[in-house]
KOLVOTI-271502 format. One line per 8 residues: their letters; for each residue z, x, y of N, C-alpha, C, O. Coordinates in steps of 0.1 Angstrom, whole numbers, plus 2048, in hexadecimal, padded with zeros to 3 digits. Layout:
<gulums>
A = Z,X,Y,Z,X,Y,Z,X,Y,Z,X,Y ~ ...
</gulums>
This chain:
<gulums>
MQLGMVGL = 1EA,862,250,1DC,867,24E,1DD,871,25A,1E3,86F,264 ~ 1D7,87E,255,1D7,88A,25E,1CB,88A,265,1C1,889,25E ~ 1C9,88A,273,1BF,88B,27B,1BD,897,285,1C7,89B,289 ~ 1B1,89E,28A,1AE,8A6,292,1AD,89E,29F,1A6,895,29D ~ 1B2,89F,2A9,1AE,89B,2B7,1AA,8A6,2C3,1B2,8AD,2CA ~ 19D,8A4,2C3,196,8AE,2CE,195,8A8,2DD,18B,8A2,2DF ~ 19E,8AA,2E6,19A,8A5,2F3,1A7,89B,2F6,1A8,890,2F0 ~ 1AF,8A1,2FF,1C1,899,300,1BD,896,313,1C4,89B,31C
GRMGANMT = 1B0,88D,315,1B2,888,322,1B9,87B,321,1BF,879,316 ~ 1BA,872,32A,1C1,866,32A,1BF,85D,31F,1C8,856,31C ~ 1B2,85C,318,1B1,854,30B,1B6,85D,2FE,1BE,85A,2F5 ~ 1AF,867,300,1B3,872,2F3,1C3,874,2F2,1C9,875,2E7 ~ 1C9,876,2FD,1DA,877,2FB,1E0,86B,2F7,1EA,86C,2EF ~ 1DC,860,2FC,1E1,854,2F8,1E1,84F,2EC,1EA,84A,2E6 ~ 1D2,852,2E5,1CD,84F,2DA,1D7,858,2CE,1DC,852,2C4 ~ 1DA,865,2D1,1E0,86C,2CD,1F0,868,2CA,1F5,867,2BE
RRLLRGGH = 1F6,867,2D4,200,85E,2D5,203,851,2CC,20D,850,2C5 ~ 1FB,849,2CD,1FA,83D,2C6,1F8,840,2B4,1FD,838,2AB ~ 1F1,84B,2B1,1F2,84E,2A4,1FF,853,2A0,205,850,296 ~ 204,85C,2A9,211,862,2A4,21A,856,2A3,220,855,298 ~ 21D,84E,2AC,227,841,2AB,222,83A,29A,22A,835,292 ~ 217,83C,298,214,833,28C,216,83A,280,212,836,275 ~ 21D,848,281,21F,84F,276,213,85B,272,215,864,26B ~ 209,85A,276,1FE,865,275,201,873,27C,208,875,286
KLVVSDLT = 1FA,87A,274,1FD,889,277,1EE,890,27F,1E2,892,27B ~ 1F3,893,28A,1EA,896,293,1E8,8A7,294,1F2,8AE,292 ~ 1DC,8AF,298,1D7,8BB,299,1D0,8B9,2A7,1C6,8B2,2A7 ~ 1D6,8BF,2B2,1CD,8BB,2C1,1C8,8C9,2C6,1CD,8D4,2C3 ~ 1BE,8C7,2CC,1BB,8D0,2D4,1B4,8CD,2E1,1AE,8C2,2E0 ~ 1B3,8D4,2EC,1AD,8D3,2F8,1AB,8E0,2FE,1B0,8EB,2FB ~ 1A3,8DD,309,1A0,8E9,311,1AA,8F0,31C,1AA,8FB,320 ~ 1B5,8E4,31E,1BF,8E8,325,1CD,8EC,31C,1D2,8E4,313
PESVKQLA = 1D1,8F6,31E,1DE,8FA,314,1EA,8EF,315,1F1,8EA,30C ~ 1EA,8ED,324,1F7,8E5,324,1F6,8D6,31D,1FF,8D1,316 ~ 1ED,8D0,31F,1E9,8C6,314,1EE,8C4,307,1F6,8BC,303 ~ 1E7,8D0,301,1EB,8D2,2F4,1FB,8D3,2F2,201,8CC,2EA ~ 202,8DF,2FB,20E,8DD,2FB,216,8D1,2FF,220,8D0,2F8 ~ 213,8C9,306,21A,8BB,306,219,8B3,2FC,224,8AE,2F9 ~ 20E,8AE,2F2,20C,8A9,2E8,213,8AF,2DA,216,8A8,2D0 ~ 217,8BD,2DD,21C,8C4,2D0,22C,8C4,2D6,234,8C9,2CE
GEGATASS = 231,8BF,2DF,23B,8BD,2E2,240,8AD,2E0,24C,8A9,2E1 ~ 235,8A6,2DD,236,898,2D9,235,896,2C9,236,88B,2C4 ~ 234,8A0,2C3,231,89D,2B6,226,8A2,2AE,228,8A3,2A1 ~ 217,8A7,2B5,20E,8A9,2B1,20C,8BA,2AE,212,8C3,2B5 ~ 205,8BC,2A5,203,8CE,2A2,1FA,8D4,2AC,1EE,8D0,2AC ~ 1FC,8DD,2B3,1F2,8E5,2BA,1EC,8ED,2B4,1F1,8F4,2AC ~ 1DE,8EE,2B9,1D4,8F8,2B8,1CF,8FE,2C3,1CF,8F9,2CE ~ 1CB,90A,2BE,1C4,915,2C9,1B6,913,2CD,1B3,915,2D9
SLEDLVGK = 1AF,910,2C3,1A1,90E,2C3,19D,904,2B9,1A5,900,2B0 ~ 18F,900,2BA,18B,8F7,2B0,189,8FB,2A2,188,8F3,298 ~ 189,909,2A2,18B,90F,294,199,910,28D,19B,90F,280 ~ 1A2,911,299,1B0,90E,291,1B4,903,290,1BD,902,288 ~ 1AF,8F7,296,1B0,8EA,296,1AA,8E7,284,1B1,8E3,27B ~ 1A0,8E9,284,19B,8E7,277,1A2,8ED,26A,1A4,8E6,260 ~ 1A5,8FB,26C,1AA,8FF,263,1BA,8FB,262,1C0,901,259 ~ 1C0,8F2,26A,1CE,8EC,269,1CC,8DD,261,1D5,8D5,261
LAAPRAVW = 1C1,8DC,25D,1BD,8CE,258,1BA,8CF,24B,1B3,8D8,246 ~ 1C0,8C5,244,1BD,8C5,233,1B1,8BD,232,1AE,8B3,238 ~ 1A8,8C4,227,19A,8BD,221,19E,8AF,21B,1A9,8AE,215 ~ 197,8A7,21D,18C,8A7,225,190,8A3,233,196,898,235 ~ 18C,8AB,23F,191,8AB,24B,188,89F,252,17D,89A,24F ~ 192,89B,25D,18B,890,268,18F,896,275,19A,89B,277 ~ 185,896,27D,18B,89E,288,182,88F,294,177,88B,292 ~ 18B,88B,29E,186,883,2A6,185,889,2B5,18E,88D,2BC
VMVPAGGP = 178,888,2B8,172,88F,2C6,172,884,2D3,16B,87A,2D5 ~ 17E,88A,2DD,17E,87F,2E6,17D,889,2F5,186,88C,2FC ~ 172,88A,2F5,16B,894,302,161,88B,309,15C,881,304 ~ 15E,88F,313,153,889,31E,147,888,314,146,890,30A ~ 13E,87D,318,132,87E,310,125,888,316,124,88E,321 ~ 11E,888,30C,114,892,311,115,8A0,30C,114,8A2,300 ~ 117,8AA,313,117,8BB,310,122,8BE,30D,122,8C9,307 ~ 12F,8B9,30F,13E,8BC,30D,13D,8B7,2FD,140,8BE,2F3
TENTVQSL = 138,8A9,2FA,13A,8A4,2EA,12E,8AD,2E3,131,8B2,2D9 ~ 123,8AE,2E8,119,8B3,2E1,11D,8C6,2DB,11A,8CB,2D0 ~ 126,8CA,2E5,129,8D9,2E4,137,8D9,2D9,13A,8E1,2D2 ~ 13C,8CE,2DB,149,8C9,2CF,146,8CA,2C4,14A,8D3,2BC ~ 13C,8C1,2C1,139,8BE,2B3,131,8C9,2AE,133,8CC,2A2 ~ 128,8D1,2B5,120,8DD,2AE,12A,8E6,2AB,129,8EC,2A0 ~ 135,8E9,2B3,13F,8F3,2AF,146,8ED,2A3,146,8F4,298 ~ 14C,8E1,2A3,153,8DB,297,14B,8DD,28B,152,8DE,280
LQHMQPGD = 140,8DE,28A,137,8DB,27F,137,8ED,279,137,8EF,26D ~ 137,8F6,281,137,905,27C,144,907,273,144,90F,269 ~ 14E,8FF,277,15C,903,270,15D,8F6,263,166,8F8,25B ~ 157,8EB,262,159,8E1,25A,150,8E1,24C,145,8E7,249 ~ 158,8D9,243,151,8DA,237,14B,8CE,231,14E,8C3,236 ~ 144,8CF,228,140,8C0,220,149,8B7,21F,153,8BC,21B ~ 149,8AB,220,155,8A1,220,15C,8A0,22A,161,895,22B ~ 15D,8A9,234,162,8A5,240,15E,89B,249,155,894,244
VIIDGGNS = 162,899,255,15D,88C,25D,160,891,26D,16A,896,270 ~ 154,88E,275,157,88F,282,155,881,287,14B,87A,284 ~ 160,87D,292,160,870,297,15E,872,2A8,167,876,2AF ~ 152,86E,2AC,152,86C,2B9,157,85F,2C1,151,854,2C0 ~ 161,861,2C8,167,854,2CE,165,854,2DE,16D,84D,2E5 ~ 15B,85B,2E4,157,85A,2F0,14D,851,2F2,14B,849,2EA ~ 144,851,2FD,13D,84A,300,12E,84E,2FF,126,84B,308 ~ 12B,856,2F6,11D,85A,2F3,114,852,2EF,115,848,2E9
NFKDDVRR = 108,857,2F4,0FB,84E,2F3,0F9,84A,2E6,0F9,854,2DF ~ 0F8,840,2DF,0F4,83D,2D2,0EA,844,2CB,0EB,845,2BF ~ 0DF,84A,2D2,0D5,851,2CE,0D9,85D,2CA,0D2,862,2C1 ~ 0E2,862,2CF,0E9,871,2CF,0EE,872,2C0,0ED,87B,2B8 ~ 0F6,864,2BF,0FD,861,2B1,0F7,862,2A5,0FC,866,29A ~ 0E8,85D,2A6,0E1,85D,29C,0DB,86A,299,0DB,86F,28E ~ 0D7,871,2A3,0D4,880,2A2,0DF,88A,29C,0DD,895,296 ~ 0EB,885,29E,0F8,890,29D,0FA,88E,28F,0FD,897,287
ARICKSKG = 0F8,880,289,0FB,87D,27D,0F3,882,274,0F7,883,269 ~ 0E5,884,276,0DC,88B,26F,0E0,89A,26B,0DF,89F,260 ~ 0E4,8A0,277,0E9,8AC,278,0F5,8AE,26E,0F4,8B6,264 ~ 0FF,8A6,270,10A,8A8,267,108,8A8,25B,10E,8B0,253 ~ 0FE,89B,256,0FD,896,24C,0F5,8A4,240,0F8,8A6,234 ~ 0EB,8AA,24A,0E9,8B5,246,0F2,8C0,240,0EF,8C7,235 ~ 0FC,8C1,246,109,8CA,240,113,8C4,237,11E,8C8,234 ~ 10E,8B9,236,118,8B0,22C,127,8AA,232,131,8A6,22C
VDYVDVGT = 126,8AC,23F,12E,8A6,24A,12C,899,24F,121,897,255 ~ 136,88E,24C,133,880,254,132,87D,260,13A,885,265 ~ 12E,877,268,12E,875,273,132,866,278,12B,85D,274 ~ 13C,864,27E,140,855,284,140,851,292,149,857,298 ~ 13A,84A,298,13A,846,2A3,143,83A,2A8,142,82F,2A2 ~ 14B,83B,2B1,154,833,2B6,156,82E,2C2,15F,835,2C8 ~ 150,823,2C9,151,81C,2D4,15F,818,2D6,163,80E,2D0 ~ 166,81E,2DE,174,81E,2E1,178,816,2F1,173,81A,2FB
SGGVWGLE = 181,80B,2F0,180,803,2F8,18D,803,2FD,194,801,2F3 ~ 195,805,308,1A3,803,309,1AA,80B,315,1B4,807,31B ~ 1A2,815,318,1A5,81C,324,1B5,822,324,1BA,825,31A ~ 1BC,823,332,1C8,828,334,1D3,81C,32C,1DF,81F,32B ~ 1CF,813,327,1D6,808,324,1D8,809,315,1E1,804,30F ~ 1D0,810,310,1D0,810,301,1DA,813,2F7,1DA,80F,2EB ~ 1E3,81C,2FF,1F0,81E,2F7,1F7,816,2F3,1FA,817,2E8 ~ 1FB,80B,2FA,201,7FF,2F5,1FA,7F7,2F5,200,7EF,2EE
RGYCMMIG = 1EE,7F2,2F8,1E5,7E5,2F3,1DF,7E9,2E8,1DB,7E0,2E2 ~ 1DD,7F6,2E3,1D3,7FA,2DC,1C5,7FA,2DF,1C1,7F6,2EA ~ 1BB,7FF,2D8,1AC,803,2DD,1A2,7FC,2D1,1A2,7FE,2C5 ~ 19B,7F2,2D9,191,7EB,2D3,188,7F5,2D1,185,7FE,2D9 ~ 183,7F5,2C1,17B,800,2BB,16C,7F9,2B4,16D,7EF,2AE ~ 162,7FF,2B7,154,7FB,2B2,14F,809,2AA,14C,813,2B1 ~ 14E,807,29F,14B,813,296,140,813,28E,13D,80A,286 ~ 137,81D,291,12C,820,289,12D,82C,27E,134,836,281
GPKDTISR = 126,82B,275,126,836,26B,127,832,25E,126,826,25C ~ 129,83A,254,126,837,246,133,82E,241,13E,833,245 ~ 134,825,23A,13E,81B,236,14A,820,22E,156,81E,230 ~ 143,828,224,14F,830,21D,158,838,226,164,837,227 ~ 152,840,22C,15A,84B,236,164,840,240,170,842,241 ~ 15E,837,245,164,82F,24F,170,825,24A,17A,820,251 ~ 16E,824,23B,179,81D,234,184,827,230,18F,822,22E ~ 182,834,22F,18B,841,22B,193,840,23A,19F,842,239
LDPIFKTL = 18D,83C,246,194,843,252,19A,833,257,19E,831,263 ~ 19A,829,250,19F,81B,256,1AE,81D,258,1B1,818,263 ~ 1B7,823,252,1C5,828,257,1C6,82E,267,1CE,82D,270 ~ 1BC,834,267,1BC,838,276,1B9,82C,282,1C1,82A,28B ~ 1AF,825,281,1AA,81B,285,1B1,80F,287,1B1,807,290 ~ 1B7,80D,27C,1C4,804,27C,1D0,807,286,1D5,7FE,28D ~ 1D4,812,286,1DD,815,28E,1D8,816,29D,1E0,811,2A6 ~ 1CC,81C,2A1,1C9,819,2AE,1C4,80B,2B5,1C2,809,2C1
APGRGDIA = 1C3,803,2AA,1BD,7F7,2AE,1C9,7ED,2B3,1D5,7EE,2B0 ~ 1C4,7E4,2BB,1CF,7DB,2C2,1D7,7D1,2B7,1E1,7CC,2B9 ~ 1CF,7D0,2AC,1D5,7C5,2A1,1D4,7B7,2A7,1D1,7B6,2B3 ~ 1D6,7AC,2A0,1D6,79F,2A0,1DF,798,2AE,1DC,78F,2B5 ~ 1EB,7A1,2AE,1F1,79D,2B9,1F6,78E,2B9,1F9,789,2AF ~ 1F6,786,2C9,1F6,779,2C9,1EB,771,2CC,1EC,765,2CF ~ 1DE,777,2CB,1D3,76F,2CC,1CE,765,2C6,1CA,768,2BA ~ 1CE,75B,2C9,1CC,74E,2C1,1BE,74E,2B8,1B4,74F,2BE
RTAGREKM = 1BE,74C,2AA,1B3,74F,2A3,1A7,748,2A6,1A9,73C,2A9 ~ 199,74E,2A6,18F,747,2A7,18D,73E,29C,18D,741,291 ~ 18B,730,2A2,186,726,298,17B,72C,290,171,731,295 ~ 17F,729,281,174,72D,275,177,73A,272,174,73D,266 ~ 17D,745,278,17E,751,272,185,753,266,185,75D,260 ~ 18D,745,261,195,747,257,18D,74B,24A,193,750,241 ~ 17F,74A,24A,178,74A,240,171,756,241,169,759,239 ~ 174,75E,24B,16D,76A,24C,176,779,249,182,779,24B
GGTAEDGY = 170,783,245,178,78D,243,178,797,24D,179,795,259 ~ 175,7A6,247,176,7B0,255,183,7B1,25C,18C,7A9,25B ~ 182,7BC,263,18C,7C2,26C,189,7BF,27B,18D,7C6,283 ~ 181,7B3,27E,17D,7B0,28C,189,7AB,294,18B,7AE,2A0 ~ 191,7A4,28D,19B,79B,294,1AA,7A3,297,1B4,79F,29E ~ 1A8,7B1,291,1B2,7BA,292,1AE,7C4,29F,1B6,7CB,2A6 ~ 1A0,7C3,2A1,19B,7C8,2B0,193,7D8,2AA,191,7E2,2B1 ~ 18F,7D5,2A0,186,7E3,29E,17B,7DF,291,180,7D9,287
MHCGPSGS = 16D,7E3,293,164,7DE,287,15A,7ED,285,158,7F6,28C ~ 155,7E9,279,14C,7F0,275,13E,7E6,277,13C,7DB,272 ~ 134,7EE,281,12B,7E7,289,11F,7EE,280,114,7E9,283 ~ 11D,7F8,276,111,7F9,26F,112,809,270,11C,80F,273 ~ 104,80E,26C,101,81D,26C,104,823,279,109,81D,283 ~ 102,830,277,102,83C,284,0FD,836,28E,0F3,82F,28C ~ 102,836,29B,0FE,831,2A7,102,823,2AA,101,81F,2B6 ~ 106,81B,2A1,108,80B,2A3,115,80B,2AB,117,803,2B4
GHFVKMVH = 11D,812,2A9,128,811,2AF,129,812,2BE,12E,80A,2C5 ~ 123,81E,2C1,123,820,2D3,115,819,2D6,111,819,2E2 ~ 10D,814,2CC,104,808,2D2,10C,7FE,2D8,10A,7FB,2E4 ~ 116,7F7,2D1,11A,7ED,2D4,126,7EF,2E0,12A,7E7,2E8 ~ 12B,7FC,2E0,133,7FD,2EB,12B,801,2F8,130,800,303 ~ 120,804,2F7,118,805,303,114,7FA,308,116,7F8,314 ~ 10D,7EF,300,10E,7E2,303,119,7D9,30A,117,7D1,314 ~ 126,7DB,304,133,7D8,30A,134,7DD,317,136,7D6,320
NGIEYGMM = 132,7EB,319,133,7ED,327,12A,7E9,330,12E,7E7,33C ~ 11C,7E8,32D,115,7E0,336,117,7CE,33B,114,7C8,345 ~ 11D,7CA,331,123,7BC,334,131,7C0,33F,132,7BB,34A ~ 137,7C7,33A,144,7CB,343,13D,7CC,352,142,7C7,35B ~ 131,7D3,354,12D,7D7,362,12F,7C8,367,137,7C4,36F ~ 124,7C0,360,120,7B3,366,12D,7AB,367,12D,7A3,371 ~ 136,7AB,361,144,7A4,363,14B,7A5,36E,150,79C,374 ~ 14B,7B5,370,151,7BA,37C,14B,7B6,389,153,7B3,393
QAYAEGFD = 13E,7B6,38A,136,7B2,393,13B,7A6,398,140,7A4,3A4 ~ 139,79C,38E,13B,78C,390,148,78C,397,148,787,3A3 ~ 152,791,391,160,78F,39A,160,797,3A6,165,792,3B0 ~ 15B,7A2,3A7,158,7A9,3B5,152,7A0,3BD,158,79D,3C8 ~ 149,79B,3BC,13E,792,3C6,146,785,3C8,146,780,3D3 ~ 14D,77E,3C1,151,773,3C1,15F,771,3C9,163,767,3CE ~ 166,781,3CA,175,782,3D1,16B,787,3DE,173,789,3E7 ~ 164,78A,3E1,15A,78F,3ED,159,783,3F5,15E,782,400
IFKNATSK = 154,778,3EE,152,76A,3F3,15E,766,3F9,15E,762,405 ~ 16B,767,3F3,177,762,3F8,179,769,402,17B,763,40D ~ 17A,776,403,17E,780,40E,178,77D,418,180,77D,421 ~ 16C,778,41C,162,777,426,161,768,42B,15A,764,434 ~ 16B,760,424,16B,750,428,171,74F,433,171,744,439 ~ 177,75A,43A,17C,759,447,172,75D,452,176,760,45D ~ 166,75E,44F,15A,766,457,158,75C,464,156,750,463 ~ 15A,762,471,158,75C,47B,149,754,47D,146,74C,486
DLPEDIRY = 142,759,474,132,753,473,133,744,46E,12A,73C,46E ~ 140,741,467,140,733,461,145,72B,46A,14C,730,472 ~ 141,71C,469,149,714,471,159,713,470,15E,716,465 ~ 15F,711,478,16B,713,475,172,70B,46D,17D,70F,467 ~ 16C,6FD,46C,175,6F6,461,170,6F7,452,174,6EF,449 ~ 167,703,450,168,708,442,16E,714,441,16D,719,435 ~ 173,71A,449,177,728,447,184,728,441,18D,721,445 ~ 185,732,436,195,730,42D,19A,73E,42B,192,747,427
DLNLADIA = 1A8,741,42F,1AD,74D,42C,1B6,74A,421,1C0,743,420 ~ 1AF,751,418,1B3,74D,409,1BB,75A,402,1BA,765,406 ~ 1C3,756,3F9,1CC,761,3F6,1C7,765,3E9,1C6,75D,3E0 ~ 1C2,771,3E8,1B8,777,3DC,1C0,77A,3D4,1BB,779,3C9 ~ 1CF,77F,3D4,1D7,784,3C8,1D9,777,3C3,1D8,776,3B7 ~ 1DC,76C,3C9,1DE,75D,3C3,1D4,759,3BA,1D7,753,3B0 ~ 1C8,759,3BD,1BE,755,3B8,1BB,75C,3AB,1B9,757,3A0 ~ 1BB,769,3AF,1B9,770,3A2,1C4,76E,397,1C2,76F,38B
EVWRRGSV = 1CF,76B,39C,1DE,766,392,1DB,75A,38C,1DD,758,380 ~ 1D7,750,394,1D4,742,390,1CB,741,383,1CE,73D,378 ~ 1BF,748,389,1B3,749,380,1B7,74F,36F,1B1,74B,365 ~ 1C1,757,36E,1C8,75F,365,1CC,752,35A,1C8,753,34E ~ 1D1,74A,35E,1D9,73F,356,1D1,72F,355,1D2,725,35B ~ 1CB,734,34A,1C1,726,347,1B4,727,34B,1AC,721,344 ~ 1AF,72E,358,1A2,72F,358,198,732,34F,19B,73B,347 ~ 18F,72F,34E,17F,732,345,17B,740,34B,173,747,345
VSSWLLDL = 17F,745,356,17A,753,358,188,75C,357,189,766,35E ~ 191,759,34F,19C,763,34E,196,76F,342,18E,76E,339 ~ 19B,777,346,19A,787,33F,1A4,790,341,1AE,78D,348 ~ 1A1,79D,33A,1A9,7A5,33E,1A4,7AE,34A,1AC,7B4,352 ~ 197,7AE,34C,193,7B0,35A,199,7AB,365,19D,7B2,36E ~ 19C,79B,364,1A2,795,36F,1B0,79A,370,1B7,799,37B ~ 1B7,7A0,363,1C5,79E,366,1C6,7AF,36B,1D1,7B4,36D ~ 1BC,7B5,36D,1BF,7C2,372,1BB,7C0,382,1C1,7C6,38B
TAIALAEN = 1B2,7B6,383,1AD,7B3,390,1BA,7AE,399,1BC,7B2,3A5 ~ 1C2,7A5,391,1CE,79F,398,1DA,7A9,39B,1E2,7A8,3A4 ~ 1DA,7B3,391,1E5,7BD,395,1DF,7C6,3A0,1E6,7CC,3A8 ~ 1D2,7C6,3A2,1D0,7D3,3AB,1D2,7C9,3BA,1D7,7CD,3C4 ~ 1CD,7BC,3B8,1CF,7B2,3C5,1E1,7B0,3CA,1E4,7AE,3D6 ~ 1E7,7B2,3C1,1F6,7AD,3BF,1F9,7BE,3C9,200,7BE,3D3 ~ 1F4,7C9,3C5,1FA,7D4,3C9,1F5,7D3,3D9,1FD,7D5,3E3 ~ 1E8,7D1,3D9,1E3,7D2,3E9,1D6,7C9,3EC,1CA,7CC,3EB
PSLSEYSG = 1DA,7BD,3F1,1D1,7B4,3F2,1C1,7B8,3FA,1B6,7B2,3F9 ~ 1C3,7C3,403,1B8,7C6,407,1B0,7D1,401,1A6,7D5,406 ~ 1B6,7D7,3F5,1B3,7E2,3EF,1AE,7F0,3F5,1A7,7F8,3F0 ~ 1B3,7EF,401,1AF,7FB,40B,1AF,809,405,1A9,813,40A ~ 1B7,809,3F6,1B5,815,3F6,1A9,81B,3F0,1A6,827,3F1 ~ 1A3,812,3EA,193,815,3E2,189,814,3EA,188,80B,3F3 ~ 181,81F,3E8,176,823,3EF,16B,81B,3EE,162,81E,3F6 ~ 16A,811,3E5,15F,80A,3E1,152,812,3D8,149,80C,3D1
FVQDSGEG = 154,81F,3DB,147,82A,3D0,14A,827,3C3,155,82B,3BF ~ 143,820,3BB,143,81F,3AE,139,824,3A6,12D,822,3A6 ~ 141,82F,39F,137,836,393,134,82D,388,13A,822,386 ~ 12A,832,37F,127,82C,374,128,835,368,124,840,36A ~ 12C,832,359,12E,83C,351,123,83F,349,125,849,341 ~ 117,839,348,10C,83B,345,107,833,33A,0FB,831,337 ~ 112,82D,335,10F,820,32D,108,814,333,0FE,80F,32D ~ 10C,810,33E,104,807,344,0F3,80A,345,0EB,801,343
RWTIQAAI = 0F0,815,348,0E5,81B,347,0DB,819,33E,0D0,813,340 ~ 0E1,81E,331,0E0,81E,325,0DB,812,31F,0D2,811,317 ~ 0E4,805,324,0E4,7F7,31F,0D6,7F4,325,0CD,7F0,31D ~ 0D4,7F5,331,0C7,7EF,337,0B9,7F5,331,0AE,7EF,32F ~ 0BC,805,32D,0B0,808,327,0AD,801,31A,0A2,7FE,317 ~ 0BA,7FF,312,0B9,7F8,306,0B2,7ED,304,0AA,7EA,2FB ~ 0B5,7E4,313,0B0,7D9,315,0A0,7D8,319,099,7CE,317 ~ 09D,7E3,31E,091,7E7,31F,086,7E9,315,07A,7E5,316
DEAVPAEV = 08E,7F1,309,087,7F3,2FF,085,7E6,2F5,07C,7E5,2ED ~ 08D,7DE,2F9,08E,7D1,2F0,087,7C8,2F5,083,7C0,2ED ~ 082,7C8,303,07B,7BD,309,085,7B2,30C,082,7A6,30E ~ 093,7B7,30D,09D,7AA,311,0A1,7AA,31D,0A7,7B4,322 ~ 09D,79E,326,0A2,79C,337,0B0,7A0,337,0B7,79B,32F ~ 0B6,7A7,33D,0C2,7AB,341,0C6,7AA,351,0CD,7B2,357 ~ 0C1,79F,356,0C5,79E,367,0D0,7A0,36D,0D1,7A4,378 ~ 0D9,79D,366,0E8,79C,36C,0EC,7AE,369,0EF,7B6,372
LTAALYTR = 0EB,7B2,35D,0F3,7C1,35B,0EC,7C9,362,0F1,7D3,366 ~ 0DC,7C7,364,0D3,7D0,36C,0D7,7D0,37B,0D8,7DB,380 ~ 0DA,7C4,383,0DF,7C4,38F,0F0,7C9,38F,0F4,7CE,39A ~ 0F6,7C7,387,102,7CE,388,104,7DC,387,10E,7E1,38D ~ 0F9,7E3,380,0F8,7F2,380,0F3,7F5,38B,0F8,800,390 ~ 0E7,7EE,395,0E3,7F4,3A1,0EC,7F2,3AD,0EB,7F8,3B7 ~ 0F5,7E7,3AA,0FF,7E9,3B3,107,7F4,3B5,108,7FA,3C0 ~ 10E,7F8,3A9,113,806,3A8,10B,80F,3B0,10F,814,3BA
FRSRQEHT = 0FE,811,3AA,0F9,81B,3B4,0FB,81C,3C3,0FC,827,3C9 ~ 0F9,80E,3C8,0F7,808,3D6,105,80E,3DB,105,812,3E7 ~ 111,80E,3D4,11D,80E,3DA,11F,81E,3DD,128,821,3E5 ~ 118,827,3D9,117,834,3DA,10E,838,3E8,10B,844,3E9 ~ 10A,832,3EF,101,833,3FB,105,82E,407,10F,826,407 ~ 101,830,411,0FD,82B,41E,0F4,823,41D,0F1,820,412 ~ 0EF,81E,427,0E2,818,428,0D8,821,423,0D8,82D,426 ~ 0CC,81C,41B,0C6,828,414,0B9,826,41B,0B8,81C,423
FAENMLSA = 0AE,82E,41A,0A1,82D,426,09B,823,421,094,81E,42A ~ 09C,81D,416,093,812,413,099,802,41B,093,7F8,41E ~ 0A6,806,41B,0AB,7FA,424,0A7,7FC,431,0A5,7F2,438 ~ 0A5,80A,437,0A1,80C,443,094,809,447,091,806,452 ~ 08C,808,43A,07E,805,43D,07E,7F5,43E,079,7EF,447 ~ 084,7F0,435,086,7DF,435,088,7DA,443,083,7D0,448 ~ 092,7E2,44A,095,7DE,457,08C,7E2,461,08C,7DA,46B ~ 085,7EC,461,079,7F0,469,06F,7E4,468,06A,7DF,473
MRQKFGGH = 06B,7DF,45B,061,7D7,458,065,7CC,45F,05D,7C9,469 ~ 06F,7C3,45D,074,7B9,465,073,7B7,470,06E,7AD,475 ~ 078,7C5,479,073,7C6,487,065,7C5,48A,063,7BE,494 ~ 05B,7CA,485,050,7CA,488,047,7BF,486,03D,7BD,48D ~ 04B,7B7,47B,042,7AB,477,047,7A0,480,040,798,486 ~ 056,7A0,482,05B,792,486,066,796,495,06D,78E,49A ~ 065,7A1,498,06F,7A7,4A3,07C,7A4,4A1,084,7A3,4AB ~ 080,7A4,491,08E,7A4,491,097,7B1,490,095,7BA,488
VEPKKQTK = 0A1,7AF,499,0A8,7BB,49D,0B4,7BE,495,0BE,7B6,496 ~ 0B5,7C8,48C,0C3,7C3,483,0CD,7CC,48A,0CA,7D6,490 ~ 0DA,7C7,486,0E6,7CF,48E,0E5,7DF,487,0E1,7E2,47C ~ 0EB,7E6,492,0EE,7F4,493,0F5,7F7,486,0FE,7EF,481 ~ 0F0,802,47F,0F9,806,475,108,809,478,10A,80F,483 ~ 113,805,470,11D,808,474,124,816,46F,120,81A,464 ~ 12C,81C,476,132,829,470,13E,827,46A,147,825,471 ~ 13F,829,45D,14C,828,455,158,82E,45A,156,83A,45B
TA = 165,82A,45C,170,82E,460,179,831,453,177,82D,448 ~ 180,837,456,18B,83B,447,196,830,44A,19F,82E,443
</gulums>
């Protein structure tokens, strides 16, 4: 199948490679000419602009947008619309807000162009492992694009089949699914990322407890000098907390048990925030996910004014003297 790919960053480039390996024909575009040249050397067709990309695709065209969420995606979709025709389809595979998908889908529909939102998980490992995809949009259009999704998806592999799935249809076992109408794909991916924050925070806190089990504040007979890399490894094998995130943790600890090359500054993609907002809109308690998001905010700060105020109040009402703030060293 022929597909246009706009955005050749780490995921967009590897998705292009996986599709090329699967026998699809790709026309590619990126703001960096070197990225276009690289993929052209691997079998894709280069384009010099979005107009040129659309012109090199046969109708009905399908163009996958894999650029940062927000302004870059908005501008790309609007620019593509100027050159596309009724029956064409725009696929947003980035981390867009699902409410933006609903709005864009209406705009596209008014011009006879279909809009599909694809929440995509797989990161830099997706080229070999495949990409888990959560898809929103018109059913007929998604069915037409199935060869693309099937190639990008991990497939069933050697994962044991869930009991009872024998009676169920669909593509979920292959690693992709049609979630519902426009926006639903990114809605599911949004909550996926919110859950990811909570899982990551749970692992991080647990291993921090292990690391500090040697604290001199503990009685000597319950101090433990634990091998964190080995704990991560043993949990990968039969433990109920095993997961791909734990696999990646084990790799990092095997490389450097102290993790000294990492700053501890943790960004958030925005989807964690949107997940909490959705929980508020639905009046759903989400204590763990909210706390995990706030911890990421905390990671980007030294002591805050609020913490200074807490320290001041403790000193004033009870005479508690807090330890002096420590200056970080490289």
